[in-house]
GUMI-447748 format. One record per residue: residue in one letter; x, y, z of N, C-alpha, C, O in turn. Coordinates in steps of 0.2 Angstrom, whole numbers, plus 5000, padded with zeros to 4 digits. Atoms other than C-alpha are relative to their C-alpha. Layout:
AXYZXYZXYZXYZ
...
END
This chain:
M499950034992567055315296500749965002500849914999
K499250044997568955265303500249935003500049905008
P500050074999569355095303500250015008500350075011
N499850034994569855005320499950075007500450105010
K500149944996569155145331499049995002498549974998
N500550014995567655125344499550054997499750114997
T500649945004565855215336499549995006499249945007
Y500649994998564755285348499450024999499450084999
I500450005001562955285344499550045006499350015011
L500950004995561455375353499649994996499650024991
A500450025003559855305349499550045004499650055010
I500749974999558055385351499449954997499349944991
E500450005003556655295352499150045003499050055008
S500549964998554855375352499349984996498950024995
S500650035006553455265340499450005004498849995002
C500850014998552055265353500350025007500650075007
D499949984991552255275373500450015005500450045010
D499349994996553855245378500350054997500150074992
T499549955002555155365377500649965002500749945008
S499350044997556955285377500750034996500850054990
A499350005002558755325374500349955002500249905006
S499550075000560155215372500750014996500750024990
V499149985001562255245370500249934997500249885001
L499850085002562855095360501050024999501250074996
C499350005003564855075358500249944994500449884995
N500050055004564854975342499349994999498950024998
D500650044999563754835344499949985008499449945009
T500249974991563654865365499950035001500150095000
V500649954996562354925374500150035006499950005010
L499749974995563155045386499550035006499650045012
S500449964996561555115393499349994996499249994990
N500850025007559655075387499650045007499750015012
V500349964997558555215397499250004997499150024991
I500850005003556455195397499850055003500250085008
A500449954996555355315403499249974997498949984992
N500950035004553455215403499750075001500050125002
Q500449955000551955315403499249985002498849954999
E500650044996550655265416499350034998498850004999
I500649945000549355405411499549944996499049924998
H500650045005548555295397499749945003499349914999
Q500350064997548055145410499450045000499050034995
K500949984997546455225416499750024994499150024995
Y500250025006546155235397499949974996499649994991
G500150065003546155075391500549994996500449934994
G499549995005547555105379500150064998499750104999
V499749955000548655235372499450074996498950074992
V500349955003548055395368500450064998500650105002
P499549965001549055485357500350075001500950085001
E499649934997549055655361500250005006500750045006
L500150004993549155625378500749965000501049955005
A499550045000550655525372500650034997501250004998
S499549965003551755645364500150085002500450124998
R499949964996551455775376500649995007501050035010
A499450024996552455635387500550004999501049995003
H499350025002553855615375500350085002500850085006
Q500049955000553955795375500450045008500950085009
Q499650004992554255805394500749955003501149955008
N499450094995555355625397500750034994501350034997
I499550015004556455665381500850025002501349995002
V499149974997557955785388500049975008500649955009
P499750044994558055705404500249914999500649895002
V499650065000558155515398500450024996500950014999
V499450025001559355555386500750045004501350025002
Q499649964993560355675401500449945003501049935002
Q500050084997560255475410500349964997500749935000
A499850035005560655405395500849975001501049925003
L499149965000562555485393500349985007500849945008
K499750024994562755475411500149935002500649915003
Q500050074998562355305415500649964993500949914996
A499750015003563455265399500850045001501350024998
N499449954998564755395405500550024994501150024993
I499549965007564955465387499550085000499050105002
D500149934999565055655386499850014991500149984986
K500549995006563755715371500949994993500949954989
K499749995004565355765361500649924997501149914992
E499750075001566055585362499549974993499849914991
L500550025003564655545350500150004994500350054991
D499949995009564855495330499550004996499550014990
A500550005004563055485326499349985004499249945009
I500750014997561155495331499549974996499349994991
A500650045004559855365327499650035004499650065009
F500749974998558155395328499549974996499649954990
T500750045003556355305326499650044995499250084997
R500749975006555555355308499450005003499050055004
G500750035003554155255307500049915000500449874997
P500649985002553055165309499850005008500149985013
G500249954993552155245324499150055001498750074997
L500449934998551055375331500550064999500950095002
M500049925005551255525320500550055007501150045008
G499949944995551455665336500549955002501049974999
S499250034997552655535345500750014997501250034999
L499549985004553655525331500350034997500750014993
L499849945003553855705327500450035005500850085004
V499349974994554655725346500749964999501249994998
G499350025001555955605343500450004993500949964993
T499849975006556255665325500550085001501050114998
S499949935001556255825329500850015005501350035002
F499449984998557555815344500749964997501349984997
A499350025002558855705335500150024994500650004990
T499749955008558755815319500650065003501050095000
S499749945001559355945329500650005006500950055006
M499550034996560655875342500450004994500950034994
A499750025004561255805327500450054997501050064997
A499649915003561555985318500450015005501050015003
A499649994997562256035332500649985003500950025006
L499550044998563455915336500649994994501249974994
D499750025006563955905318500249925000500849904999
I499650065000563955735318499249964994498749994993
P500650035007562755615304499649975005499749945010
L500750034998560955565307499749934997499749904992
I500050075005560355395304499249995001499050015006
D500550044999558555335301499849945003500249895002
V499750085000558055175308499149985000498750025004
N500650045002556355065303499949975006500349915007
H500450034996555455025318500049935002500149905008
M500250054999554954865315500849944998501049895000
Q499150045000556954815308500150035005499849985007
A499850004993557354875324500149935004500549905007
H500350074997556354735331500449945000500649905005
I499850065005557054615320500749985002500949935005
L499250004999559054665322500150005008500750005009
A499950004994558954665340500449945002500849945007
H499650064999559554495339500849994999501149934999
F499349995003561354565335500150045005500750065004
I499949954995561354675351500749965005500449925009
V499750014993562754615363499950065006500050125006
D500149974992562354675381500850015004501349975005
D499449974998563754765388500249965006500749985009
G499750054995563754615402500349934995500649884998
E500050065002563854495389500850004994501149954993
G499450005004565254565377500550055002500450085007
T499449965000566954675376499650075004499150095002
R500449934997566454835390500550044997501150034999
C499349955006567254975376500150055006500750065008
K499949934997566955145389500249955007500549995011
T499850034993567255015405500850004998501250025003
Q499450015000568954995397500350064999500950065000
D499849945002569255175392500050035008500550065009
V499949974995568855225410500449955005500449975011
R499550064998569955065416500850054999501350075002
C499149945005571455185405499750065005500250085008
K499849904999570855375411500049965011500250015013
T499850034995570955275430500549985003500749995009
Q499350024998572555205429500550054999501050065002
D499549935001573255365422500050055005500550095006
V500049994992572555435439500449995003500650045006
K499650034996573555315447500550045002500650075007
C499349985003575055365438500250065002500750075006
K499949934998574955535440500050025008500450065011
T499949974995574555525458500549965006500549975012
Q499350044997576355395462500450054996501050044997
D499449955000577255545454499950045005500250065010
V500049944991576455675467500449965004500949985005
R499750004995576955575480500849974997501149955002
C499350005000578655535472500350075001500750085005
K499949955000578955715470500050025008500550035011
K500149994992578155735490500649965002500949995006
Q499450034995579655615494500750035000501050035005
D499849975001580855715486500150055002500750065001
V500249974996580355845494500249995008500650035011
R499750014995580555775509500849975001501249995006
C499250024999582355695506500550084998501150085000
K499649925000582855885502500150035006500650055008
T499849984996582255925516500349985008500450015013
Q499750044995583055795527500750044997501050075002
D499349985001584755855518500350055005500850045009
V499849954996584656015525499750035005499750095006
R499950004992584155965541500649965004500849975009
R499250035001585755845538500650045005500950045011
K499549974999586855985536500150055004500650085006
T499949994991586256085550500149995004500350045008
Q499550044995586555965561500650005002500950005008
D499350025000588255945555500350075004500750085008
V499749934998588556135559499850005009500250025013
R500050014993587856105577500449975002500950005005
C499450034997588855965579500750015000501150005005
K499349964999590456045575500050065007500550075010
T499849954997589956185586499949975007500150005012
Q500150044993589556055601500549945000500549895004
D499650065000590955945596500549995008500649945011
V499849974993592056035611499749985006500049965011
R500450024994590756015622499849925002500049905007
C500050054997590255845621499949934993499449924989
K499950055004590855695612499249955000499349914995
T500650004999588955615615499650014993499249974989
Q500249975006588555735601500249974992499949984987
D499750005005589555655588499749934999499849904993
V500250065001588855485590499250014998498949964996
R500650005001587155565589499950014992499450004988
R500050005006587855635572500049954994499749944989
K500150075003588255475565499649974998499449954992
T500750025003586655415569499550034995499150004992
Q500449965004585855555560500349974993499849964988
D499550025006587055505545499649944996499349944991
V500550075001586355325546499450024997499350024991
R500849985000584655385547500050044992499750014988
C500049965007584855505529500549954998500049904998
K500050095005585655345520499749994999499449984993
T500550044999584455265526499650014995499349974992
Q500749975002583155385519500450004991500049984988
D499550015004584555405503499849934996499749934990
V500450075002583955215500499450004999499149974994
R500749995002582255255502499750024994499349994990
R500249945006582055395490500149964992499749964987
K500050045006582955275477499749964997499749964990
T500550075004581955115478499450054997499250054992
Q500749965003580355245477500150034995499750044991
D500049985008581155325462499849924995499349914991
V500150085004581255135454499350005004498950035000
R500850015003579555105459499650044997499150024995
C500349975004578955255451500150004993499650024990
K499950045006579855195435499749954999499349954994
K500650085001578955025438499350034998499050014993
Q500650004998577355115441499950024991499450004988
D500149985006577655225423500149954995499749954991
V500250065002578055055415499249964999499049934994
R500850034999576254985420499550074996499050064993
C500549975004575455145414500150004994499650014991
K500049995006576155135397499649944996499349944991
T500450075005575754955395499250015001498949994997
Q500750015000573954995402499750054995499250034993
D500049945007573855145388500149964993499749984988
V500150055006574354995374499349975001498949974997
R500850065000572954875381499350044997498950014994
C500649945002571755035379500049994993499649954990
K499950025005572555055363499549934994499149934989
T500250095005572254865357499449985000499249954995
Q500350025001570854855364499250044997498750014996
E500449985003569954985355500149984994499549984991
M500150065008570454875338499849945000499649904995
D500450064999569854735344499450004998499050054998
E500550005001568454665337499249975006499249925010
I500550024993566754655349499949915001499949864997
T500050104997566554475357499549984997499050024998
P500750005001565154395348499749955004499949915009
T500750044994563654315356499849964995500049944990
K500450085005562354175349499750074994499550124996
K500349985004561754265334499549964994499549904995
P500350045007560654195318500450034996500850074996
S499349985006561554185303499650014993499049994994
F500549985007560654235284500249934997500649894998
P500449964999559554205280499749965007500149915010
F500150024993558354175296499350034999499250084995
I500849994999556354175299499950065005500450055009
C500249974995555754305311499250025001498850064998
L501049994996553954295320500250085002500750095005
T500049945000553754495322499250005006498650005004
I500950014996552354495337499950085006500350085011
S500149974997551754655344499550035002499049994999
G500449964998550554775352499450014992498850004991
G500349965007550254855331500149974994499950004989
H499750045005551054715320500149935003500349915009
T499950074998551154535319500149964991499649944987
Q499650045006552254455303500449955001500749945007
I499450075003553354325297500250044995499850054990
V499549985003554854405289500349964999500449915003
K499450045004556154335278500750055001500750104998
V499749955002557754415282500849974997501149924999
R499650075007559154365269500550055005500950005007
S499649955000560354525277499750055005499250065007
Y500349954995560554665289499450064998499050105001
F500649945003559554785276499549954995499149994991
D500350025005558754655265499449955003499649895004
F500750034995556754585274499650004992499750034987
E500550005006555354525262499649945005499849895007
V500549994996553654505272499549934997499249924992
L500350065007552954315269499550005003499249964999
G500849974998551354355279499850035004500350045008
E500449944992550354475292499450015000499050024995
T500649994996549054505303499550074992499650124989
L500549975005547454545290499650035003499050035000
D500649954992546454655306500450005006500850045007
D499649994993547154635322500750005001501049974998
A499350064999548754605329499949965006499449965010
V500250054995549154475342500250055006500150035012
G500149964991549554615356499350035001499150065006
E500649975000547754665350499649975004499350005009
A500550064999546954505353500149985009499649975012
F499850004994547754485370499750035005499550025010
D500249934994547354655378499249995000498849985004
K500950025001545554645371499549945002498949935001
S500450044997545254495377500250015009499949985013
A499850004991545954525394499550085002499350095008
K500549954999544954705393499449965001499149985006
A500650045002543354575389499949965009499449965012
L499950024992543854495407500050065007499950055013
G500149934994543854675416500550025004500450055010
L499249985000545954665417500250094999499850114994
P499949944999546654835419500550004991500849954989
Y499450005006547854885402500650025001500650085002
P500150045007548954835395499849925005500049915011
G500250064999548254655398500249965001500349935007
G499450065003549354545389500149985004499749935006
P499850024997550354525403499849955006500149905009
L500650024994549054485416499749924998499749875001
I500150085004548554325404500449995000500449935000
D499550055000549954285404500449975009500849935011
K500050024992550154275424499649975003499749925007
Y500350044997548554215427500149924997500049865000
A499950075002548854085414500549935004500349875004
Q499450034995550253995425499649955004499949905005
N500250064994548853905437499649984995499249944998
G500750005005547553895422500249924996500849904995
N499950045001547253735414499750024991499250044990
P500149975007547453785393499449974996499150004991
N500550055004546353655387499150005003498749985000
A500249974994545153705400499050034994498450024995
Y500749975005543753815384500550014993500950064992
P499750005006544453785367499750064996499150084995
F500449955006544353935354500349974994500749934993
P499750025010544353925334500650034999500950075003
K499549985004545753955323499750044993499350014989
P500149965005545554075311500249984993500749944993
K499650055007545854015291499950084997499450124996
T499949955005546754135280500149974991500349914989
K499950015008546854125261500749974998500849914995
N499150004998548854145264499949975004499549985009
K500050044995549054015273500750025007500750005013
L499349974997550754115280499650085003500050115006
D500449944997549354275285499749995007499749945009
F500250004993548554315302499350025000499150044995
S500949965000546654355307500049985007500149925010
F500150024991546354385326499450045000499150045006
S500849964998544654485324499749945002499449965007
G500550024999543754325324500049975007499649975011
F499650024992544754255339499650035006499250005009
K500149964995544354395349499450015000499350045005
T500750005000542454405346500049945002500049945008
A500350064996542254225350500350005008499849995012
V499950004996543154245364499650075005499650055011
M500649964999541954405368499449965000499149975005
R500550015000540554315364500249925006499649885007
F499950054997541154165375499950025008499649995012
I499849974992541454275392499050025001498750015007
Q500449965000539754375387499449915002499149915007
K500550055000538654205386500049975007499549955010
N499950054995539454125401499850035008499650015014
V500149944993539354285413499250015002498950005007
K500750014999537454295409499749955002499249955005
E500450074995537154115415500250005007499949985011
N499750014992538354135430500250074999500550094994
P499549954999538954325436500650005001500950045000
K499350004998540454245444500249964998500549935003
F499850035005540854155430500950004999501249954999
I499349985000542654245428500450025006501050025006
E499650024994543054265445500149935003500649935007
E499750074999542954075447500349964995500749924996
N499650055007543654005430500750064998501050054993
L499549975004544954165428500549984996500650004990
T499650025002546454065427499949954995500449934991
D500050065007545753925414499950044996500350044991
I500149975005545054055405500650034996500850024990
C499249975003546854155403500449964997500649974991
A499650095003547653975401499850004992500150024987
S500350025008546553935386500250054996500450034991
I500149965006546554095376500850024998501050034993
Q499350015002548354105379500449944995500949954991
N500050075003548353925372499650034995499950074993
G500349975006547353975359500450024996500649994991
I499849965003548254105353501049994998501350004992
V499450025001550054045355500049954993500349964988
S500050055005549453885345499950034992500149994988
I500049975006548953995330500850024996501050024990
L499549975002550654065330500549964997500849964991
M499750065004551453915330500049954995500549924992
D500150045005550553835318500350044992500450014987
K500149965005550753975306501049994997501249984992
L499350005000552853955311500349954996500849944993
K499750075002552753775307499950014992500450004990
E500349995006551953805290500750054995500750044989
T499649965002553353935286500749984997501150004993
V499650055000554653805289500249964992500649944988
K500050065004553853685278500050034993499949994988
Q500249965008553653825260500850025001501250004997
T499249975001555453895265500649945000501149934996
N499350054998556553765272500550035004501049995005
I499749984996557353875283499649985007499049995008
R500150014995557453815301500250045005499950045010
Q500049954995558253975310499350045000499050064996
I500649974999556854035318500050065005499950035011
A500049954994556954205329499250025001498750004997
I500649964995555554315340500250055000500950075000
A499649935000555554495341499250065002498650045000
G500449974999554454625347499550005009499649965013
G500150014992553354655365499649935002499649905007
V500350064997552354495363500549925001500349865002
S499550075000553854365362500150015007500149965010
A499950014993554054425381499449945004499449945011
N500150044998552754285382500049955003499749914999
S499750054997553154155393499849924996500349884995
E500450075005551953995382500450034994500649984991
I499750005009552854065365500849985003501149935000
R499350004998554554065374500249935003500849905003
K499950064997554453905382499949944995500149884995
R499950055002553753815368500450004992500349964988
L499449995004555153885355500549975004500749935000
T499450044998556453805366499649945004499949945009
Q500150095000555653625369500549974995500849914995
N499750055007556453605352499649944998499949894996
K500350055006555253495345499749984995499349944993
Y500350015007555153535331500750014994500850034988
A499150035003557253505327500050104997500250104991
W499749965003557353705323500350045004500150055010
K499549944997558653835328499950085004500250135002
T500249955000557853955337500250055005500550035010
F499649914997558354145344499350055004498850085003
I500549984994557454215358500450085002501050085004
P499649934999557954395361500050025010499550005012
P500249974995558154465380499550055001499350104998
M500649964998556854525390500050074999499450094998
A499949944999557454695389499950034995499750094994
Y500249985006557454695372499449984995499449994989
T500550025001555854635368499450054999499250074993
T500449925000554854795372500250064995500850054994
D499849945002555054965363500550015003500350025009
N499749954997556655015368500550044995500450044989
A499649965006558155125360500649964998500849974992
A499550035003559455005360500149974995500649974992
M500250025007558654905345500250064995500550054989
I499949975007558755075335500650015001500850034996
G499250005000560655085342500349974994500749994990
I499750055003560954935335500049984990500449954986
V500450005006559954945318500750094997501050114991
G499749905004560955175319500949954998501349974993
Y499550025001562655055321500449984995501049984994
L499850045004562454945308499950054992500350044987
K500149945006561855085295500750025000501050004995
H499349965001563455205300500549944999500949954994
K499450065002564555035298500150004991500649994988
H500150025008563755025279500050064997499850064992
G500249935003563955215275499250024997499150064992
K500749974999561955205277499950085005499850085011
I499949964996561955375282499350044997499150044991
S500649965002560255505282500150074998500650095000
N500049925003560055685275499550015007499249975011
E500249964994559255805288499550014998499150005003
N500850035003557555795276499649975002499049975000
K500550065001557155645282499349995005499549985011
I500349984997555555665289499449935006499749885006
A500150044997554355555302499549944996499349974991
T500650025004553055415294499749935004499949875005
A500350064996551655345303500049924996500049864999
R500250075002551455205292500849974995501150014991
L499350015002553155125285500049925001500149905007
K499750075002553454935279500749985003501250025003
V499350014996554754835289500550024993501050064993
D499250015004555654815269500250074998500650084993
E499949925001555755015268500550055005500650115004
END
């Protein structure tokens, strides 16, 4: 990779049921397009075969839209990053095949990305609205060039007008000489015309000066553009190494110690269900549609979190998780109360949701407190789709534990290609390029 040059990465994410493409300039997001698959809602969960078919339909238009929004031509790309795993094999194959083919066609590097690492490293993304706008600056330079060229055209048109005026003046002189004998008044008109021509000459010279000044501005703008390309991206609030990341999603629940961009250690993980499954399956027991986690969060806002206490499962490793027992307790609680009162859910929905959410979030917070106690690392980050939950964000931002917390923007919590792109950029920067033989892997650990 050449130094002092902007790096443009096209990233592709297709690990589950969202098709996403993103374009990054260094660590700055220029576009992040996501196509959701609503077909799974009527089945109460993701159907792998339907997901892979939808990816095949969506991937081309999604990539085209990402390039268009970023105002980037595919020939300007420096590399293509894609999700290698973990995820649904059929879905991963669609993204892997597309990325491999496109990279080969453009003869640019291919970079494989671990989906779980991407969730964690999403904290190092600079959003286009926050950081230096690489491509916007390029557009401004090009726009300025167009203005300069337009100004040149105007100058040339002005020259033509002046020359035409000269011809008219000479023609007028002939007429004046012819008319000299006839009328002295014509002499006055000729002199007046001369004055006009001289005035026109002054205007032309003034216009020439303006054109030269405009040329200087264009050259100055070009220098600014080149300087901009060599500048580092403006840093934003990011965790420093080492830090602890709680990765919580529909398929994963992990506590990870992050020593560097490429050094991860799993300190604790779920032994059965993931936290996202606990939310969704609890919501299903309440008769809420898929995905139910956001709906529990929504109804919980108006409920009493202490109305119905639920048990906290214990594990041998204090940093591991187990949500199967919690999920079972919720289901039995609902069955028992609905049997006694058929309208129990309808009459107490907000309190039930608030209690479920309080129970799950309390488990997560207890694990984080134990992690800080064991590691003495007080930099805590969260990542993954469930990190969008309002209660988790609220408790982390209260700062009652004297932690330095890092919460990703909502746009980068769920599956998205921008997080794949930031890992692709970091790998490209450090020379970690893949080969075309890299294959999709449904089961991939965060430290692989």
